[in-house]
N, C-alpha and C positions, 0 to 999 in steps of 0.2 A: 850345500846350500846358494841355492840362483841369490841374486843377490842385484844391485841398483850400483849403476857409477855415481857417488854422491863425494862432493867436497862441503868440509865445514859450514860453508856457507845456506846450505842447498841441508846440509842435515840437520841446521838448525830451524828451518822453515818447517824442514816437515814436523819437525817436536812442537812443532809452535801448534802445527793444522792438525794432527794428531797424538793426543794428546800420551792415547796404550803404547807410543815409540818409548817417554818417560819412564827412569828409572824412579827403584822404589826414594830411592833417595832422590831427588832433584822432587820429586813428589812432594817429598817430609821438607825440601828449602823451601818450596813452591809454598805450601801453608803456614811456616813458620814465616816467613818476609815478604808474603805476598806475590801477587801476581804482575805487578811492578818489574819486580828484580827479577823475576824468574825470566821476562820475558826478555829480557833486557843484559843480564852478566848467566845464571841460573841456566840458561836451557843454551845458550852460546859457546861459554867457555868448559861446561863442565858435560862431555859426550863420547861415546867411546862410536865414531862412523863408522867404523863397520859391523860393528852391530847393529844402529838405525838404519845402514843399508839393507841389510837383509831381512830383519824385521818389520821392514817399508815396506817389501818388496812380497815377505808372506803375508801379512795385509792386504797388501792392494789383488794378490793373487785369492786370492780367497773373494775380495770386491765383486773381481772380474767372474767367477762361480758362479756369481746368484742372479747375473746376468747373463751369461753365455746362450742362453736359446735364442735371441733374440738377437742375438749380433751374425753378420754374413760378410765379407767379400763383396767390393764397391761401396760403398755404407758412407754416406754422410754423416758423421755422429758432433751432435751441439754438446760441451760437457759443459756446465755451469758453477763455478765455484768449487772448482778441479783439483784441486791446494798443488802440487807441482808436477802435476800427471801421473801419476804410477803409474796408470791403472791403463792411459792410453798406451805407455806403451808394452804394454803385455795383452791390449790387444792386436794393439800394430804388428807387434810380432808372432799374432795369431793368426790374423788375416790378411791379404792380400789386398793392395789400392785404397786403402781403408782414406776417409777424410777429415780431420782435426776441425771443430773451432771451437778456441778455448774463448770465454768467457769472463774475466776475473781484473778486480780492482786491485789496485797497483800501490796497497800500504798495508802497514802493519800496526797493529792498531798497539798504544802502550799498554793496554792491561789487557790480557787475551784472555777470552768468554767463550764457552764454552756452552752452545746451546741459543733459547729464544734472544734474537735482540728487537723490536717490534724499534725499532729509531732508524734501522738498519745504517746507519755506518759506523761498523765491523769488517775487520779487513786482515788477512791474515795471508797475505801475499807479495810478489818480489817481481815482476813479467819480465824484466831481463833473467831474472835468474828460473823462473819456467820458460823459457826460451833454451836456457844453456843447459838445463836439465833435460830438454825432449831431444835438440840436439847430440847431448855426449851419450846418450840410449839408444841411437841409431834411430829415431823418428826425426830423417828427411822433409827441409826446412819447407818444398814445393806441398806437402804433406800436410801442411796444417797453419792458423793463423789465429795470432792469440789478438781479440777484442778488449779494451778496458771498457768496463763500461762506464765509467765516467767523463768521458773523452773522447767516445769514436760513435756510431753509427753501428746499429746492430744491425748483425748481415741480414739480410731480406731473400732466403731462400729456403729449398724444403729441405729437409733434415727425414731423416731415417730412423737415427734413435737418439732421444737424449737424457742426457743421465747430472744428476743433481745428487751426488753421496753428501746427506747429514748438513746442506747449506738450503736446497729453496724446500720452501715450505717446514728448515726444524732450525734454521738461525735464522730467517729471513720470510716474510710473508709471501705465500706464492702470490698475490695479487700483483706485490712488482715487475712479477711476469709473464703472469696469465696473461693478459692480452697479444705481447708481445711471441709467444710458443704459439698462440690459435693459430697464430697467421702465416710461423714458418709451421707444419705440419699437417699433415692428411690425415683422412683416416686407416691409414696404414702407420703412421709414427708413433712408438711406445719411449712414450717418456715417465721415467725414473727417476723416482726420489724417496725419499725419507722425513717421515711425517710423525707426528701423532696420534692423529687428529686423520683414521685416515678412512672414515666411515660418512667422512664431510665430502671426500668426493667423489661417491657413489652423485651426487644431482650435479658435477659439472664435468663427469666423464663416461662414453656411454660401457666402458669394461674398465675394470676396475678391476687385477687384481697382487693381495700381497706375494711376495716371494723373498723376503726374509722379515723375522722379526727379531730385535735385537731386547733379551730386556740386561743387558747390560750397563743398556746409558742409563742417567740422570732421568726422562724423560721415555722410557721403556718404548723405543721407538717401531717404525712397520715400514719397509722396505717394500713402495707400492709402485708396478707396473699401469701402465694408461693409457686406451684410442681413442681418439677418436673423443672432442670436445662438444658437450650435448647443444645445441639448437638454443 
């Protein structure tokens, strides 16, 4: 089975971002001792790195298949809340001359929360580890740009595809990025994200398609592909 190159720090980060990577024992410890100790201790020191590497690859490949029909070579892809970038590595391995821009936050919250955060103060990434992962898994440095949401000016260019899995409108409110996304997209840009209120976006976009239904998440989310903001 294929897998990513991960060290302990990256495995820990992947686990915090994707709770489905946790073992039954880790989930029991999280429930018993709370999210703080899970984040700081149990998710860092009780790790099977090889298993996380292969399981994370399997999850990311499955995610890739949901959006494959929207991808082509020579695209500019904007990834919002991409985690450590496993999906982007798979895309890079499948298409030529893809350029990626990552918009991320550069800290890990003390207590990991999965689901809606209307305060917009949760984050689960370290930008140096994200860069390390991308380079270690053969994404050339001149083919990606990492932007710190809290400190940097967001890039002002048109993108072909925007992806935000379990982040935009699943963890954070869509309104945080609405104006920005309208500036960096054209009528053909595909914006793909997960939401618990898919019908809401029929009033925002001309074209909204449900491409995945996830009945396993707490909020029963749908992944939608949207095009062309309405005036």
